[in-house]
N, C-alpha and C positions, 0 to 999 in steps of 0.2 A: 844710192839706191840703186840694185842692177836693173841692164835693162830687159824690158817685157820678154824679151827674146829665150832671154834664162830659163824661165817659167818651164818646167818640165810638164809636157800635154798628159802624161800619166802619172798617176799620184804613185806607183809602183813604183817608177823609176826615179823616186827621190829619196833618198835615207829618211827613214822617219824621226821623228822629234824626241829625245828621250828626257824623262824628268830625271832628275837626282839628287836625292839627300845629301843636303850641304853639310851637315855634320858626318855623316858616317860614307860620305861618296860613294854609296851605293846605287844602282838602279831602280829607280821606281816603276814606272813605264813607259810604254813607246807609245804614242801616237802618229796615227797614217797624214802625211799629208796630202792636202786637198788639190786636185788638179786645176787647170786652166778651164777647164771645161765645166769642172765640178762649182767652182767660185763662178763662173757665169749664171751658172743655174741658181745657185744658193742669190746671188742678185735677183735674178728674175722673180725667185719667189716672194723674197722680201718687199718688191717693189708691189707685187701682186696683192702679198697680203698685207701694205700701207691703203690700199684703195678699200679695204673693210676697216681696216681696224682706226682710220682717222675718222667714220663717220659713229662709230663708237661713243655712248654719253661719257664724259667727265666721270661723272659719280663710277661708271663702271669702271675706266681704266683705274681710278684710285682707288676702287676696290680691289682690284688684284695685286696691286702693289699691297694694299694693306696684308693680304692673306699670305702675299712673299716676308712678310716681316715674321707673323707666327712660323712659316714653312724654314726662316732661317734660326729662330729659338728653338724649334723643335729638332733642329740637325744641329746642333750647338757644339757637340762633340765630336763628330765628323768634321764639319768643317773645321774648327779651330785647331784639329790636330793634322786635316790636312797642308794648311799653311804651315803648320811647323816644321812638317815632313818636306815640304815640297820648296819652302826657302829658308828656314831655319826661324823664323820668330818666335821665341821665346814662348812656353804655350800661355802663359796667365796674360799675356798681351796679344797672346791668340783671340783667348777668349771676349777680351776686351772689344776686341774690334768685329767679334760678330754681335756684340750687345749693341756696338755703337751703328753698324748697318738694319740690324733691326728697327731700331730707334730712328733712322735716317728713311726710312724708305715708309714709317707711319707721318713722320712731318712732312715727307714729300706728298705723301696721299693730298692730304690737305691742302698743303700751299699751292698744289696745281689747281685745286679749285677755285680757291682765293685770288691767284696773279692771275690767270685766265681766263676771268667772267670780262664779259664785254663789256665797252666801257663808251660814255656817251658825255661827248661837250656839246656846246652850245656855238653856232655858228655865224658869222653875221648876219644881218637880217632875220637874226629869228629861225632861222636853217638849224636841222641837225647834224653833227658827225658822230660817226661810230669808229671805234677801234676791235677790234676781233683778232682775237691770234690763232693762227690756224699750225696747223703740220705742214712740213715741208716734204716730205718723205724716205729717203734709205737714208741713214748717216753710219759712218763708218766709225770704230769705238777704238782706238787703239791704247793699251792699258799696261801697265809696267807691272814689276812680281812686287815690289814691297810693302804693299799694302793689297794683297791678292781677292780678298772679297770686298772692301772694303770702294776702291779703285776702280773697281769692276761695277760694282753697285750704284756709285756715285754717278758714274756716266751714263749706267744705259736707266737707270729707273726715271729721271727728268724728261729724254727723249721717249720712252715708251708711256709715259703721263700725258702728252702733250699730241699724240696720236702718230710719232715717226716708228718706223721700226727699225731695227739696230743690227748690223754684224761685228761682233765684238771678235778682236784680234788682239789676242790677251801675250802676255809675254809669254815667250815657249818656256820655261823652266817651272810655270805653274799652268800646265796645260790644264792641270784636273781641275783645279779649281773652274778654270773655262767650262770645263764639261759641266763641271757640278753645278753650276749658274744656270747651266741651260736645262739641267733635270730639275730645278729646283722654278723653274719658270714653267715649267710643262707640267708640273704637280700644284701647282695653285688655278690652271685653267687657262694661261694664255694662248692665245691662237699661234695655233703652228706656225713659223716663218716670220712672226714678229721679230722675235731675238733668236739671234744663230751666231752659236760659238765658228770661229772661225781656226785652224791648224795648220799654218803657211810660213814657208818663208817669208824674208822681208821683201821679194821681188812680186807677192801676190799683191802686198799693197797698192801697185802702180797697175794691175789690172783694175782694179775695185775703183780705184780715183780717175780713170778716164772712163768711167762706165758713164754714162747718163743717168742711167737710173740709180745713181748716189749723189748727194743733194750737199753733203759735206761731212768731215771728220772731227774729232776729237782725240787728240792727245797728250797725254802725259806720259813724260819722256826726257831725256837728253837734249839739250842745244843740237846737236847735231842730227838728231831723230824730227826736231821740230824744221829744220832748214829744211830737211828734204822732203820732209811730208809738205812743207808751207809753201816752197816752190812748184813743187805736184799740183796740188788741191788748187795754186795760186792759175798756174798754165792753164786749168780745166773748169777754174770759176767757180769756184767752192768753196764753203763757209769754212771758217776754223777755230778750232776754240786749243790752244795750246797751252799748255802749264810746262814749262821745261826745268825745271828745279831750278836751286838759288846756294847762294854761300852765306847762310842768315847771320848779320853782325847782331852781337850782344852789347850794347855801350853800358857800362858799369859806373857810375857818377860817384864821384869822391863822396857822398854821403847815403850808399847804400848803405843796408843792414849785409855786412861782407858774408856769414852765416847763412841768411837765406840765399844772398845771391849767389851764392858757393852751389848751393844745392839744389836751387836752381837751373843754373848753370851743367852741372853734372848730369841732371836728370835732363836735360835739353840736346847734351850733345850724345850719348848712350842711348835713347830711346829709339826701338825699334833697329838695335847694333848700331846706330849711327847712320840709317838706311834712308833717312825722310828728308824728302825735300826743306820741308821745315824748320829740321835739326836746327839749335844753337849750334854755330860752326867756328867764327870768329870772334872771341872774346876782347870788346877794346876795352879798358882799363885805365881810369885815371890816374895821373905818378902817385898823387899821395896816398892811393891806398891798392896799388899795383903790388908791392913786395908780399904785403900780408894777403892779397886775393889771392895771389901766385902759389904763396905756401899751404894757405887753406885748400885749393883746388885741386893740387899737384896731388896733395895727401887723400883728398875723395877720390881723387880718379884710381889710384894708386890701390883703395881697397875693391874698386870696380872688377869683378871675376866674370871670364865667362866660363861656357863648358856646357851639358846636354840641354836641349832648348826642351825636351819634355818633363825637365824637371821643373816643380812649379816654383824652387826660388832661384832658376836661373835668374844671374842679370843680362846678360848680352848671349846672344847665339854664333853660331857661324854669321859670315857674310855670305852673301845668296848663291854667290857664283865664285869657281875658280878663276878669274879671269878677274872680277872683281878684284876679289883680295892682291892678284897681282900688280893691278892697277894702282888700288890705295897704294901699295907698299913703296913702289915705283912711285910715285907724287911724296911720299913723306924720303926716302933717301936722295932722290934729287933735291927737295929742298933743303936737306940737310947736308947737302954736297954743295950747295950754294950759301952755305953758310944760317941755315938758321941752326937753335940749339934746341936738341930734343931732351928735354924734360924727365920724361918717362914714356916710355914703351918702346913704340918703334923699331921690334924684331919679329923676323915673321917665326910662329911659333911652330913646332915640329909633330907629329903626329899626324891621323885623320883628322880630316873637316878645315873648311875653311875659315878658321876662327882668325883674328887677328887682335892684340891685348887694345886695352883704351890708352890714349897717346896724348901728350903733350910739347906742344914748338912755341916757342918764343924766337924773337930775333927775325922776325919774318920781314921782306923785302920784295918790292916790286920785280917781276920776273921767277918768284919761285912759285911755285904750283900753289902751297899754303896759300899764296897772296892771292895769284891770281883765275885758280880754278876752284872747283866744287870737290872736294875733299869727302866722298859717298864711305863713310866708315867711323868709326869711333874715335878721331882723331880732331882734336882742339888747338887753334892755333890763338897763342895769345898777343898782346900789343899795349903797348904804353904808351898814351898819349900826355900832352899835359892841358888840354882845353876840350870843354866842350867843339868847340868851331874843328881843332883836330879830329875828334874822335869822329863826326858826323862825315868830316874830309875823307876818314877812312873808310868808314861804314859804306859812304856813296859810290868809294873808286873804284867798281866793280862792273862787269857787267851784265849781272844778274840783280832782280832787285824783286825778290819773291817775300820774304818775310825776314824779321828782323826782333829786336829785343830792347827794354833800357830798363835799368834795375837804382830806383831810388827811393829814399827815405820820404820823398816830396812827389805826390803822385801829380800833380800840377805841372813841376817841372819836367819830368819823364813824359809826360805828354806832349807837351810842346817841344821837347828834344823828337819825340816820337816824331812828329808833324814833318820833321825836317828830315826823316831819313829816307829815302828813294827806295821803296818798296809798296808790295802792293797790301803788305798787312805788317802789323808791329803788335807785342807784346808788351804790356807795361809790368811788371814786376810780377811776371810768372813764364811758364814755356805754358801756350796755348796752342793746340792741334786745331784743326776745321772744326767747326761749327755748324750745325745745321742752318741756322737763321742768320749768318753774317758769311757776308760775299768772301769767294776765294778764289786767288789767282796774282798774278806778279807781272810787273812791266821791266823793261827793257829786253834781256836777253832770256828773262823767266817768262815770256812770251806775252798774251793778250788774251783776253775774256774771261769770265767767270763763273764758277758754281757755288752754289747754293745760295741761301739768303735772299730767293727773290729773284737772283739774277739769273741763277745756272738755267731756269725752269722756262726762258725766253731765249735763251742762246741759238735754239734750231727753230723759231716759228717764226712764220710769217707776220708782221704785225703790220695789217690790215686799215688802210681807213678806206669809209665807206660816208660817201656826202650823203645827205636827205633831203631831198627839194620837199615844196607842197606839189601837192596834186592840179592844184590851182590854178 
């Protein structure tokens, strides 16, 4: 992360943020970078807004988030098209993301009422203890581009619901979505400065986290970003919530229905063009069914096509940025150069757009990017193992621990294997994304903290104990 002095004092001295359509490589829009003085004023305004917002009744805050759900549905076409144009999400998947966000708002609005109720507990001697949940202040939310509406909604609405105010530093390539979310919050009557979109380079984060008026940061991003933000937050005693990606192992046991397993593993790998932290990425297959699985899987992946993300029938759009495609291709080629076998794909397409083909690798060993790193795109890594124990060993031999999966015709067996996988989440006989009523998050270098499921609503609150004695 850059030093604070590198941030320009005047916005017009800094090059504007440009958003680029990854399917056409054409510029969409420019956004003026906020100056250090502007950022400090935004923090002050958010802090002043917090003083009033924290006192609003819970029902009032929940009602605004319910209105946000309605607004999201009313702007469904606009929101879906915006995320498709800005980051290349296939339009059919973009519509599903919009629906998911509206449902999440409705669920979370009720969840806050349930989870934030004052609790009472008996104390020794017949006294009473109370537990109250109170907001903390201004929270910085740093979110990625791969789910441009959902990630921003998932992070901001819990904080707004509990009475915090939020500064959103969204990924630069989806700046339009950040701006649009601000407009939606204003449309539904959220008071000024309770939510503020930021348009900053990375060094702007340092200004924010050094402010005494900012109490914490929620980051979804790379482990590199997590380490930088975590170090800065720790130095300034700020609460952190970090979701830092994963290289999710899917174990195919020898009793799995291979046709269903292949379907799940293809869907799990190409969803969102392979650009999801909980995508199925490493496929660990028992040797008795490996060759048959491999044949069926490569055949199924060979039928996956990329194309215009605005077409309803498109399975995969482009990768979100040019540099992301180049990084992915370099990882594939480095793995092949180190001895991995490319069974499908692996070639950089010609023409406009940051497209990358469905790719399958095998004969993967430690030291290769396909083994050690996260391949953020439609690249599958196959592993052959002789036992459940070996499958678990490979699954857990990774610095990430976010998601994973187990496929078996014996559900109880699969659940026992799932318990041994060192991740925050495991899917059994399916590919599941995040669910509003289930905790979402990881361990190891996938981060810490949880969102959703009643846990996320309490990440940035003061859990206060009040001990009540007799008046006598």
